[in-house]
CHARMM internal coordinates of N, CA and C (Angstrom, degrees):
IC EDIT
DIST 1 N 1 CA 1.4471
DIST 1 CA 1 C 1.5090
ANGL 1 N 1 CA 1 C 109.09
DIST 1 C 2 N 1.3155
ANGL 1 CA 1 C 2 N 116.12
DIHE 1 N 1 CA 1 C 2 N 125.64
DIST 2 N 2 CA 1.4602
ANGL 1 C 2 N 2 CA 122.49
DIHE 1 CA 1 C 2 N 2 CA 178.23
DIST 2 CA 2 C 1.5444
ANGL 2 N 2 CA 2 C 107.79
DIHE 1 C 2 N 2 CA 2 C -136.80
DIST 2 C 3 N 1.3198
ANGL 2 CA 2 C 3 N 115.40
DIHE 2 N 2 CA 2 C 3 N 132.52
DIST 3 N 3 CA 1.4597
ANGL 2 C 3 N 3 CA 120.70
DIHE 2 CA 2 C 3 N 3 CA 169.26
DIST 3 CA 3 C 1.4864
ANGL 3 N 3 CA 3 C 109.62
DIHE 2 C 3 N 3 CA 3 C -108.11
DIST 3 C 4 N 1.2919
ANGL 3 CA 3 C 4 N 115.13
DIHE 3 N 3 CA 3 C 4 N 128.38
DIST 4 N 4 CA 1.4702
ANGL 3 C 4 N 4 CA 121.46
DIHE 3 CA 3 C 4 N 4 CA 175.57
DIST 4 CA 4 C 1.5285
ANGL 4 N 4 CA 4 C 108.81
DIHE 3 C 4 N 4 CA 4 C -100.22
DIST 4 C 5 N 1.2950
ANGL 4 CA 4 C 5 N 116.30
DIHE 4 N 4 CA 4 C 5 N 138.60
DIST 5 N 5 CA 1.4748
ANGL 4 C 5 N 5 CA 121.28
DIHE 4 CA 4 C 5 N 5 CA 177.74
DIST 5 CA 5 C 1.5194
ANGL 5 N 5 CA 5 C 108.96
DIHE 4 C 5 N 5 CA 5 C -120.92
DIST 5 C 6 N 1.2740
ANGL 5 CA 5 C 6 N 116.55
DIHE 5 N 5 CA 5 C 6 N 132.64
DIST 6 N 6 CA 1.4676
ANGL 5 C 6 N 6 CA 119.79
DIHE 5 CA 5 C 6 N 6 CA 176.87
DIST 6 CA 6 C 1.5278
ANGL 6 N 6 CA 6 C 110.96
DIHE 5 C 6 N 6 CA 6 C -140.84
DIST 6 C 7 N 1.3403
ANGL 6 CA 6 C 7 N 115.02
DIHE 6 N 6 CA 6 C 7 N 155.22
DIST 7 N 7 CA 1.4404
ANGL 6 C 7 N 7 CA 117.79
DIHE 6 CA 6 C 7 N 7 CA -177.47
DIST 7 CA 7 C 1.5408
ANGL 7 N 7 CA 7 C 112.85
DIHE 6 C 7 N 7 CA 7 C -100.52
DIST 7 C 8 N 1.3073
ANGL 7 CA 7 C 8 N 117.89
DIHE 7 N 7 CA 7 C 8 N 20.28
DIST 8 N 8 CA 1.4553
ANGL 7 C 8 N 8 CA 122.12
DIHE 7 CA 7 C 8 N 8 CA 177.99
DIST 8 CA 8 C 1.5229
ANGL 8 N 8 CA 8 C 108.40
DIHE 7 C 8 N 8 CA 8 C -110.46
DIST 8 C 9 N 1.3492
ANGL 8 CA 8 C 9 N 114.49
DIHE 8 N 8 CA 8 C 9 N 94.33
DIST 9 N 9 CA 1.4753
ANGL 8 C 9 N 9 CA 119.56
DIHE 8 CA 8 C 9 N 9 CA -176.05
DIST 9 CA 9 C 1.5171
ANGL 9 N 9 CA 9 C 112.77
DIHE 8 C 9 N 9 CA 9 C -59.09
DIST 9 C 10 N 1.3229
ANGL 9 CA 9 C 10 N 117.41
DIHE 9 N 9 CA 9 C 10 N -36.38
DIST 10 N 10 CA 1.4545
ANGL 9 C 10 N 10 CA 121.83
DIHE 9 CA 9 C 10 N 10 CA 179.65
DIST 10 CA 10 C 1.5165
ANGL 10 N 10 CA 10 C 112.19
DIHE 9 C 10 N 10 CA 10 C -59.72
DIST 10 C 11 N 1.3021
ANGL 10 CA 10 C 11 N 117.39
DIHE 10 N 10 CA 10 C 11 N -42.49
DIST 11 N 11 CA 1.4653
ANGL 10 C 11 N 11 CA 121.52
DIHE 10 CA 10 C 11 N 11 CA 178.63
DIST 11 CA 11 C 1.5340
ANGL 11 N 11 CA 11 C 111.22
DIHE 10 C 11 N 11 CA 11 C -66.25
DIST 11 C 12 N 1.3229
ANGL 11 CA 11 C 12 N 115.98
DIHE 11 N 11 CA 11 C 12 N -46.07
DIST 12 N 12 CA 1.4647
ANGL 11 C 12 N 12 CA 120.34
DIHE 11 CA 11 C 12 N 12 CA 179.73
DIST 12 CA 12 C 1.5322
ANGL 12 N 12 CA 12 C 110.20
DIHE 11 C 12 N 12 CA 12 C -61.00
DIST 12 C 13 N 1.3339
ANGL 12 CA 12 C 13 N 116.68
DIHE 12 N 12 CA 12 C 13 N -45.90
DIST 13 N 13 CA 1.4672
ANGL 12 C 13 N 13 CA 120.40
DIHE 12 CA 12 C 13 N 13 CA 178.38
DIST 13 CA 13 C 1.5367
ANGL 13 N 13 CA 13 C 111.57
DIHE 12 C 13 N 13 CA 13 C -61.26
DIST 13 C 14 N 1.3556
ANGL 13 CA 13 C 14 N 117.48
DIHE 13 N 13 CA 13 C 14 N -40.14
DIST 14 N 14 CA 1.4578
ANGL 13 C 14 N 14 CA 122.91
DIHE 13 CA 13 C 14 N 14 CA 178.89
DIST 14 CA 14 C 1.5393
ANGL 14 N 14 CA 14 C 110.94
DIHE 13 C 14 N 14 CA 14 C -64.07
DIST 14 C 15 N 1.3215
ANGL 14 CA 14 C 15 N 117.23
DIHE 14 N 14 CA 14 C 15 N -37.00
DIST 15 N 15 CA 1.4615
ANGL 14 C 15 N 15 CA 121.07
DIHE 14 CA 14 C 15 N 15 CA 179.69
DIST 15 CA 15 C 1.5238
ANGL 15 N 15 CA 15 C 111.72
DIHE 14 C 15 N 15 CA 15 C -60.43
DIST 15 C 16 N 1.3324
ANGL 15 CA 15 C 16 N 115.43
DIHE 15 N 15 CA 15 C 16 N -37.25
DIST 16 N 16 CA 1.4653
ANGL 15 C 16 N 16 CA 119.63
DIHE 15 CA 15 C 16 N 16 CA -174.39
DIST 16 CA 16 C 1.5404
ANGL 16 N 16 CA 16 C 111.31
DIHE 15 C 16 N 16 CA 16 C -99.61
DIST 16 C 17 N 1.3260
ANGL 16 CA 16 C 17 N 117.77
DIHE 16 N 16 CA 16 C 17 N 5.85
DIST 17 N 17 CA 1.4370
ANGL 16 C 17 N 17 CA 121.98
DIHE 16 CA 16 C 17 N 17 CA 179.33
DIST 17 CA 17 C 1.5419
ANGL 17 N 17 CA 17 C 109.22
DIHE 16 C 17 N 17 CA 17 C -86.07
DIST 17 C 18 N 1.3003
ANGL 17 CA 17 C 18 N 115.99
DIHE 17 N 17 CA 17 C 18 N 151.45
DIST 18 N 18 CA 1.4657
ANGL 17 C 18 N 18 CA 120.47
DIHE 17 CA 17 C 18 N 18 CA 177.35
DIST 18 CA 18 C 1.5364
ANGL 18 N 18 CA 18 C 109.81
DIHE 17 C 18 N 18 CA 18 C -87.68
DIST 18 C 19 N 1.3393
ANGL 18 CA 18 C 19 N 117.52
DIHE 18 N 18 CA 18 C 19 N -10.16
DIST 19 N 19 CA 1.4512
ANGL 18 C 19 N 19 CA 119.19
DIHE 18 CA 18 C 19 N 19 CA -178.36
DIST 19 CA 19 C 1.5380
ANGL 19 N 19 CA 19 C 109.45
DIHE 18 C 19 N 19 CA 19 C -76.61
DIST 19 C 20 N 1.3513
ANGL 19 CA 19 C 20 N 116.15
DIHE 19 N 19 CA 19 C 20 N 149.82
DIST 20 N 20 CA 1.4458
ANGL 19 C 20 N 20 CA 122.23
DIHE 19 CA 19 C 20 N 20 CA 175.50
DIST 20 CA 20 C 1.4950
ANGL 20 N 20 CA 20 C 108.31
DIHE 19 C 20 N 20 CA 20 C -106.70
DIST 20 C 21 N 1.3143
ANGL 20 CA 20 C 21 N 115.32
DIHE 20 N 20 CA 20 C 21 N 150.86
DIST 21 N 21 CA 1.4626
ANGL 20 C 21 N 21 CA 121.98
DIHE 20 CA 20 C 21 N 21 CA -179.05
DIST 21 CA 21 C 1.5148
ANGL 21 N 21 CA 21 C 106.38
DIHE 20 C 21 N 21 CA 21 C -125.06
DIST 21 C 22 N 1.3390
ANGL 21 CA 21 C 22 N 116.26
DIHE 21 N 21 CA 21 C 22 N 124.32
DIST 22 N 22 CA 1.4375
ANGL 21 C 22 N 22 CA 121.40
DIHE 21 CA 21 C 22 N 22 CA 179.30
DIST 22 CA 22 C 1.5396
ANGL 22 N 22 CA 22 C 111.19
DIHE 21 C 22 N 22 CA 22 C -87.70
DIST 22 C 23 N 1.3116
ANGL 22 CA 22 C 23 N 115.17
DIHE 22 N 22 CA 22 C 23 N 77.11
DIST 23 N 23 CA 1.4741
ANGL 22 C 23 N 23 CA 121.22
DIHE 22 CA 22 C 23 N 23 CA -179.02
DIST 23 CA 23 C 1.5130
ANGL 23 N 23 CA 23 C 106.64
DIHE 22 C 23 N 23 CA 23 C -154.02
DIST 23 C 24 N 1.3312
ANGL 23 CA 23 C 24 N 117.14
DIHE 23 N 23 CA 23 C 24 N 170.97
DIST 24 N 24 CA 1.4673
ANGL 23 C 24 N 24 CA 120.55
DIHE 23 CA 23 C 24 N 24 CA 174.92
DIST 24 CA 24 C 1.5377
ANGL 24 N 24 CA 24 C 111.03
DIHE 23 C 24 N 24 CA 24 C -60.25
DIST 24 C 25 N 1.3396
ANGL 24 CA 24 C 25 N 119.20
DIHE 24 N 24 CA 24 C 25 N -48.08
DIST 25 N 25 CA 1.4565
ANGL 24 C 25 N 25 CA 117.83
DIHE 24 CA 24 C 25 N 25 CA 178.00
DIST 25 CA 25 C 1.5570
ANGL 25 N 25 CA 25 C 112.72
DIHE 24 C 25 N 25 CA 25 C -62.11
DIST 25 C 26 N 1.3232
ANGL 25 CA 25 C 26 N 116.14
DIHE 25 N 25 CA 25 C 26 N -36.95
DIST 26 N 26 CA 1.4489
ANGL 25 C 26 N 26 CA 120.93
DIHE 25 CA 25 C 26 N 26 CA 176.38
DIST 26 CA 26 C 1.5104
ANGL 26 N 26 CA 26 C 111.12
DIHE 25 C 26 N 26 CA 26 C -61.33
DIST 26 C 27 N 1.3414
ANGL 26 CA 26 C 27 N 117.24
DIHE 26 N 26 CA 26 C 27 N -40.80
DIST 27 N 27 CA 1.4633
ANGL 26 C 27 N 27 CA 120.60
DIHE 26 CA 26 C 27 N 27 CA 179.45
DIST 27 CA 27 C 1.5000
ANGL 27 N 27 CA 27 C 111.04
DIHE 26 C 27 N 27 CA 27 C -65.72
DIST 27 C 28 N 1.3339
ANGL 27 CA 27 C 28 N 116.22
DIHE 27 N 27 CA 27 C 28 N -39.08
DIST 28 N 28 CA 1.4814
ANGL 27 C 28 N 28 CA 120.71
DIHE 27 CA 27 C 28 N 28 CA 178.59
DIST 28 CA 28 C 1.5017
ANGL 28 N 28 CA 28 C 109.68
DIHE 27 C 28 N 28 CA 28 C -64.42
DIST 28 C 29 N 1.3160
ANGL 28 CA 28 C 29 N 118.28
DIHE 28 N 28 CA 28 C 29 N -44.07
DIST 29 N 29 CA 1.4752
ANGL 28 C 29 N 29 CA 120.33
DIHE 28 CA 28 C 29 N 29 CA 178.71
DIST 29 CA 29 C 1.5157
ANGL 29 N 29 CA 29 C 110.45
DIHE 28 C 29 N 29 CA 29 C -65.06
DIST 29 C 30 N 1.3026
ANGL 29 CA 29 C 30 N 117.45
DIHE 29 N 29 CA 29 C 30 N -37.66
DIST 30 N 30 CA 1.4956
ANGL 29 C 30 N 30 CA 120.01
DIHE 29 CA 29 C 30 N 30 CA 176.11
DIST 30 CA 30 C 1.5167
ANGL 30 N 30 CA 30 C 111.88
DIHE 29 C 30 N 30 CA 30 C -62.97
DIST 30 C 31 N 1.3241
ANGL 30 CA 30 C 31 N 115.71
DIHE 30 N 30 CA 30 C 31 N -42.16
DIST 31 N 31 CA 1.4850
ANGL 30 C 31 N 31 CA 119.32
DIHE 30 CA 30 C 31 N 31 CA 175.85
DIST 31 CA 31 C 1.5046
ANGL 31 N 31 CA 31 C 111.52
DIHE 30 C 31 N 31 CA 31 C -60.73
DIST 31 C 32 N 1.3631
ANGL 31 CA 31 C 32 N 117.05
DIHE 31 N 31 CA 31 C 32 N -42.43
DIST 32 N 32 CA 1.4280
ANGL 31 C 32 N 32 CA 119.71
DIHE 31 CA 31 C 32 N 32 CA 178.90
DIST 32 CA 32 C 1.5086
ANGL 32 N 32 CA 32 C 111.53
DIHE 31 C 32 N 32 CA 32 C -62.45
DIST 32 C 33 N 1.3262
ANGL 32 CA 32 C 33 N 117.78
DIHE 32 N 32 CA 32 C 33 N -41.54
DIST 33 N 33 CA 1.4505
ANGL 32 C 33 N 33 CA 122.11
DIHE 32 CA 32 C 33 N 33 CA 178.93
DIST 33 CA 33 C 1.5433
ANGL 33 N 33 CA 33 C 110.35
DIHE 32 C 33 N 33 CA 33 C -55.81
DIST 33 C 34 N 1.3353
ANGL 33 CA 33 C 34 N 115.49
DIHE 33 N 33 CA 33 C 34 N -42.40
DIST 34 N 34 CA 1.4573
ANGL 33 C 34 N 34 CA 120.41
DIHE 33 CA 33 C 34 N 34 CA 179.82
DIST 34 CA 34 C 1.5402
ANGL 34 N 34 CA 34 C 109.81
DIHE 33 C 34 N 34 CA 34 C -66.08
DIST 34 C 35 N 1.3056
ANGL 34 CA 34 C 35 N 117.10
DIHE 34 N 34 CA 34 C 35 N -44.42
DIST 35 N 35 CA 1.4862
ANGL 34 C 35 N 35 CA 120.82
DIHE 34 CA 34 C 35 N 35 CA 178.97
DIST 35 CA 35 C 1.5260
ANGL 35 N 35 CA 35 C 109.85
DIHE 34 C 35 N 35 CA 35 C -61.77
DIST 35 C 36 N 1.3517
ANGL 35 CA 35 C 36 N 116.27
DIHE 35 N 35 CA 35 C 36 N -43.37
DIST 36 N 36 CA 1.4480
ANGL 35 C 36 N 36 CA 119.05
DIHE 35 CA 35 C 36 N 36 CA -177.95
DIST 36 CA 36 C 1.5288
ANGL 36 N 36 CA 36 C 109.50
DIHE 35 C 36 N 36 CA 36 C -65.47
DIST 36 C 37 N 1.3050
ANGL 36 CA 36 C 37 N 117.34
DIHE 36 N 36 CA 36 C 37 N -38.04
DIST 37 N 37 CA 1.4919
ANGL 36 C 37 N 37 CA 118.93
DIHE 36 CA 36 C 37 N 37 CA -176.33
DIST 37 CA 37 C 1.5268
ANGL 37 N 37 CA 37 C 110.92
DIHE 36 C 37 N 37 CA 37 C -72.99
DIST 37 C 38 N 1.3213
ANGL 37 CA 37 C 38 N 117.69
DIHE 37 N 37 CA 37 C 38 N -23.42
DIST 38 N 38 CA 1.4876
ANGL 37 C 38 N 38 CA 118.86
DIHE 37 CA 37 C 38 N 38 CA -174.94
DIST 38 CA 38 C 1.5264
ANGL 38 N 38 CA 38 C 111.28
DIHE 37 C 38 N 38 CA 38 C -106.34
DIST 38 C 39 N 1.3282
ANGL 38 CA 38 C 39 N 118.86
DIHE 38 N 38 CA 38 C 39 N -38.35
DIST 39 N 39 CA 1.4551
ANGL 38 C 39 N 39 CA 119.02
DIHE 38 CA 38 C 39 N 39 CA -173.71
DIST 39 CA 39 C 1.5445
ANGL 39 N 39 CA 39 C 115.29
DIHE 38 C 39 N 39 CA 39 C -115.50
DIST 39 C 40 N 1.3133
ANGL 39 CA 39 C 40 N 115.91
DIHE 39 N 39 CA 39 C 40 N -22.36
DIST 40 N 40 CA 1.4514
ANGL 39 C 40 N 40 CA 118.94
DIHE 39 CA 39 C 40 N 40 CA -178.03
DIST 40 CA 40 C 1.5277
ANGL 40 N 40 CA 40 C 110.08
DIHE 39 C 40 N 40 CA 40 C -120.77
DIST 40 C 41 N 1.3417
ANGL 40 CA 40 C 41 N 114.14
DIHE 40 N 40 CA 40 C 41 N 53.94
DIST 41 N 41 CA 1.4796
ANGL 40 C 41 N 41 CA 122.08
DIHE 40 CA 40 C 41 N 41 CA -171.08
DIST 41 CA 41 C 1.5504
ANGL 41 N 41 CA 41 C 110.72
DIHE 40 C 41 N 41 CA 41 C -57.82
DIST 41 C 42 N 1.3305
ANGL 41 CA 41 C 42 N 117.60
DIHE 41 N 41 CA 41 C 42 N -39.51
DIST 42 N 42 CA 1.4582
ANGL 41 C 42 N 42 CA 120.48
DIHE 41 CA 41 C 42 N 42 CA -175.38
DIST 42 CA 42 C 1.5144
ANGL 42 N 42 CA 42 C 110.83
DIHE 41 C 42 N 42 CA 42 C -99.50
DIST 42 C 43 N 1.3186
ANGL 42 CA 42 C 43 N 118.26
DIHE 42 N 42 CA 42 C 43 N 23.84
DIST 43 N 43 CA 1.4446
ANGL 42 C 43 N 43 CA 121.30
DIHE 42 CA 42 C 43 N 43 CA -179.90
DIST 43 CA 43 C 1.5262
ANGL 43 N 43 CA 43 C 110.74
DIHE 42 C 43 N 43 CA 43 C -104.40
DIST 43 C 44 N 1.3297
ANGL 43 CA 43 C 44 N 114.17
DIHE 43 N 43 CA 43 C 44 N 153.56
DIST 44 N 44 CA 1.4609
ANGL 43 C 44 N 44 CA 119.79
DIHE 43 CA 43 C 44 N 44 CA -179.89
DIST 44 CA 44 C 1.5045
ANGL 44 N 44 CA 44 C 109.21
DIHE 43 C 44 N 44 CA 44 C -138.21
DIST 44 C 45 N 1.3236
ANGL 44 CA 44 C 45 N 116.66
DIHE 44 N 44 CA 44 C 45 N 150.92
DIST 45 N 45 CA 1.4646
ANGL 44 C 45 N 45 CA 123.87
DIHE 44 CA 44 C 45 N 45 CA 173.85
DIST 45 CA 45 C 1.5245
ANGL 45 N 45 CA 45 C 106.54
DIHE 44 C 45 N 45 CA 45 C -109.90
DIST 45 C 46 N 1.3034
ANGL 45 CA 45 C 46 N 116.29
DIHE 45 N 45 CA 45 C 46 N 122.86
DIST 46 N 46 CA 1.4623
ANGL 45 C 46 N 46 CA 121.20
DIHE 45 CA 45 C 46 N 46 CA -176.53
DIST 46 CA 46 C 1.5140
ANGL 46 N 46 CA 46 C 110.89
DIHE 45 C 46 N 46 CA 46 C -120.14
DIST 46 C 47 N 1.3282
ANGL 46 CA 46 C 47 N 115.66
DIHE 46 N 46 CA 46 C 47 N 144.34
DIST 47 N 47 CA 1.4668
ANGL 46 C 47 N 47 CA 119.20
DIHE 46 CA 46 C 47 N 47 CA 173.59
DIST 47 CA 47 C 1.5093
ANGL 47 N 47 CA 47 C 109.24
DIHE 46 C 47 N 47 CA 47 C -83.06
DIST 47 C 48 N 1.3663
ANGL 47 CA 47 C 48 N 114.80
DIHE 47 N 47 CA 47 C 48 N 136.37
DIST 48 N 48 CA 1.4463
ANGL 47 C 48 N 48 CA 121.24
DIHE 47 CA 47 C 48 N 48 CA 174.97
DIST 48 CA 48 C 1.5063
ANGL 48 N 48 CA 48 C 106.22
DIHE 47 C 48 N 48 CA 48 C -139.13
DIST 48 C 49 N 1.3114
ANGL 48 CA 48 C 49 N 115.77
DIHE 48 N 48 CA 48 C 49 N 137.85
DIST 49 N 49 CA 1.4679
ANGL 48 C 49 N 49 CA 119.46
DIHE 48 CA 48 C 49 N 49 CA -179.74
DIST 49 CA 49 C 1.5016
ANGL 49 N 49 CA 49 C 109.78
DIHE 48 C 49 N 49 CA 49 C -64.77
DIST 49 C 50 N 1.2978
ANGL 49 CA 49 C 50 N 116.63
DIHE 49 N 49 CA 49 C 50 N 146.76
DIST 50 N 50 CA 1.4782
ANGL 49 C 50 N 50 CA 122.80
DIHE 49 CA 49 C 50 N 50 CA -179.32
DIST 50 CA 50 C 1.4983
ANGL 50 N 50 CA 50 C 111.39
DIHE 49 C 50 N 50 CA 50 C -55.17
DIST 50 C 51 N 1.3611
ANGL 50 CA 50 C 51 N 117.72
DIHE 50 N 50 CA 50 C 51 N -40.28
DIST 51 N 51 CA 1.4393
ANGL 50 C 51 N 51 CA 120.52
DIHE 50 CA 50 C 51 N 51 CA -178.49
DIST 51 CA 51 C 1.5415
ANGL 51 N 51 CA 51 C 111.38
DIHE 50 C 51 N 51 CA 51 C -60.91
DIST 51 C 52 N 1.3245
ANGL 51 CA 51 C 52 N 117.78
DIHE 51 N 51 CA 51 C 52 N -31.16
DIST 52 N 52 CA 1.4533
ANGL 51 C 52 N 52 CA 120.56
DIHE 51 CA 51 C 52 N 52 CA 178.74
DIST 52 CA 52 C 1.4873
ANGL 52 N 52 CA 52 C 111.80
DIHE 51 C 52 N 52 CA 52 C -82.04
DIST 52 C 53 N 1.2914
ANGL 52 CA 52 C 53 N 119.44
DIHE 52 N 52 CA 52 C 53 N -10.72
DIST 53 N 53 CA 1.4349
ANGL 52 C 53 N 53 CA 125.18
DIHE 52 CA 52 C 53 N 53 CA -175.27
DIST 53 CA 53 C 1.5471
ANGL 53 N 53 CA 53 C 109.08
DIHE 52 C 53 N 53 CA 53 C -120.31
DIST 53 C 54 N 1.3334
ANGL 53 CA 53 C 54 N 117.18
DIHE 53 N 53 CA 53 C 54 N 32.69
DIST 54 N 54 CA 1.4264
ANGL 53 C 54 N 54 CA 121.67
DIHE 53 CA 53 C 54 N 54 CA -173.52
DIST 54 CA 54 C 1.5080
ANGL 54 N 54 CA 54 C 113.50
DIHE 53 C 54 N 54 CA 54 C -62.04
DIST 54 C 55 N 1.3343
ANGL 54 CA 54 C 55 N 118.60
DIHE 54 N 54 CA 54 C 55 N -35.09
DIST 55 N 55 CA 1.4755
ANGL 54 C 55 N 55 CA 120.84
DIHE 54 CA 54 C 55 N 55 CA 179.47
DIST 55 CA 55 C 1.4896
ANGL 55 N 55 CA 55 C 110.70
DIHE 54 C 55 N 55 CA 55 C -63.79
DIST 55 C 56 N 1.3124
ANGL 55 CA 55 C 56 N 119.17
DIHE 55 N 55 CA 55 C 56 N -47.15
DIST 56 N 56 CA 1.4724
ANGL 55 C 56 N 56 CA 122.68
DIHE 55 CA 55 C 56 N 56 CA 179.62
DIST 56 CA 56 C 1.5689
ANGL 56 N 56 CA 56 C 108.98
DIHE 55 C 56 N 56 CA 56 C -63.49
DIST 56 C 57 N 1.2840
ANGL 56 CA 56 C 57 N 117.49
DIHE 56 N 56 CA 56 C 57 N -39.03
DIST 57 N 57 CA 1.4692
ANGL 56 C 57 N 57 CA 120.78
DIHE 56 CA 56 C 57 N 57 CA -179.80
DIST 57 CA 57 C 1.5094
ANGL 57 N 57 CA 57 C 110.77
DIHE 56 C 57 N 57 CA 57 C -63.04
DIST 57 C 58 N 1.3178
ANGL 57 CA 57 C 58 N 116.76
DIHE 57 N 57 CA 57 C 58 N -42.98
DIST 58 N 58 CA 1.4680
ANGL 57 C 58 N 58 CA 121.10
DIHE 57 CA 57 C 58 N 58 CA 179.14
DIST 58 CA 58 C 1.5386
ANGL 58 N 58 CA 58 C 111.59
DIHE 57 C 58 N 58 CA 58 C -69.12
DIST 58 C 59 N 1.3452
ANGL 58 CA 58 C 59 N 117.65
DIHE 58 N 58 CA 58 C 59 N -35.63
DIST 59 N 59 CA 1.4553
ANGL 58 C 59 N 59 CA 119.15
DIHE 58 CA 58 C 59 N 59 CA 176.57
DIST 59 CA 59 C 1.4869
ANGL 59 N 59 CA 59 C 113.04
DIHE 58 C 59 N 59 CA 59 C -63.67
DIST 59 C 60 N 1.3423
ANGL 59 CA 59 C 60 N 115.55
DIHE 59 N 59 CA 59 C 60 N -41.13
DIST 60 N 60 CA 1.4791
ANGL 59 C 60 N 60 CA 120.48
DIHE 59 CA 59 C 60 N 60 CA 179.11
DIST 60 CA 60 C 1.5699
ANGL 60 N 60 CA 60 C 109.07
DIHE 59 C 60 N 60 CA 60 C -65.26
DIST 60 C 61 N 1.2937
ANGL 60 CA 60 C 61 N 115.72
DIHE 60 N 60 CA 60 C 61 N -42.94
DIST 61 N 61 CA 1.4765
ANGL 60 C 61 N 61 CA 119.55
DIHE 60 CA 60 C 61 N 61 CA 178.97
DIST 61 CA 61 C 1.5351
ANGL 61 N 61 CA 61 C 109.27
DIHE 60 C 61 N 61 CA 61 C -61.81
DIST 61 C 62 N 1.3161
ANGL 61 CA 61 C 62 N 119.06
DIHE 61 N 61 CA 61 C 62 N -42.86
DIST 62 N 62 CA 1.4501
ANGL 61 C 62 N 62 CA 121.10
DIHE 61 CA 61 C 62 N 62 CA -179.79
DIST 62 CA 62 C 1.5184
ANGL 62 N 62 CA 62 C 110.74
DIHE 61 C 62 N 62 CA 62 C -66.72
DIST 62 C 63 N 1.3325
ANGL 62 CA 62 C 63 N 117.52
DIHE 62 N 62 CA 62 C 63 N -43.87
DIST 63 N 63 CA 1.4580
ANGL 62 C 63 N 63 CA 119.54
DIHE 62 CA 62 C 63 N 63 CA 178.11
DIST 63 CA 63 C 1.5262
ANGL 63 N 63 CA 63 C 112.92
DIHE 62 C 63 N 63 CA 63 C -61.08
DIST 63 C 64 N 1.3138
ANGL 63 CA 63 C 64 N 117.14
DIHE 63 N 63 CA 63 C 64 N -35.89
DIST 64 N 64 CA 1.4455
ANGL 63 C 64 N 64 CA 121.97
DIHE 63 CA 63 C 64 N 64 CA 177.98
DIST 64 CA 64 C 1.5222
ANGL 64 N 64 CA 64 C 110.41
DIHE 63 C 64 N 64 CA 64 C -66.66
DIST 64 C 65 N 1.3186
ANGL 64 CA 64 C 65 N 116.89
DIHE 64 N 64 CA 64 C 65 N -42.01
DIST 65 N 65 CA 1.4593
ANGL 64 C 65 N 65 CA 121.30
DIHE 64 CA 64 C 65 N 65 CA 177.77
DIST 65 CA 65 C 1.5407
ANGL 65 N 65 CA 65 C 111.27
DIHE 64 C 65 N 65 CA 65 C -63.78
DIST 65 C 66 N 1.2986
ANGL 65 CA 65 C 66 N 115.01
DIHE 65 N 65 CA 65 C 66 N -43.40
DIST 66 N 66 CA 1.5202
ANGL 65 C 66 N 66 CA 120.09
DIHE 65 CA 65 C 66 N 66 CA -177.77
DIST 66 CA 66 C 1.4910
ANGL 66 N 66 CA 66 C 109.97
DIHE 65 C 66 N 66 CA 66 C -66.27
DIST 66 C 67 N 1.3566
ANGL 66 CA 66 C 67 N 117.49
DIHE 66 N 66 CA 66 C 67 N -39.59
DIST 67 N 67 CA 1.4756
ANGL 66 C 67 N 67 CA 118.41
DIHE 66 CA 66 C 67 N 67 CA -176.68
DIST 67 CA 67 C 1.5044
ANGL 67 N 67 CA 67 C 111.33
DIHE 66 C 67 N 67 CA 67 C -74.11
DIST 67 C 68 N 1.3333
ANGL 67 CA 67 C 68 N 118.41
DIHE 67 N 67 CA 67 C 68 N -17.83
DIST 68 N 68 CA 1.4726
ANGL 67 C 68 N 68 CA 120.67
DIHE 67 CA 67 C 68 N 68 CA 177.63
DIST 68 CA 68 C 1.4825
ANGL 68 N 68 CA 68 C 108.06
DIHE 67 C 68 N 68 CA 68 C -75.88
END
COOR INIT
IC SEED 1 N 1 CA 1 C
IC BUILD
């Protein structure tokens, strides 16, 4: 069981939408839906405000700076 949290409400809403989008991001979301249905059955993607996820946001920023 894994819960994913992200601060992009549009992506989270798209993951749980029945609509399909003919674009590269839409294809990636479609691939994720397949992976979730087959390998991550008990997993969920949840929207969380950036302010509530400040630690993760700072870690990503630091990793980006280090990799540069």
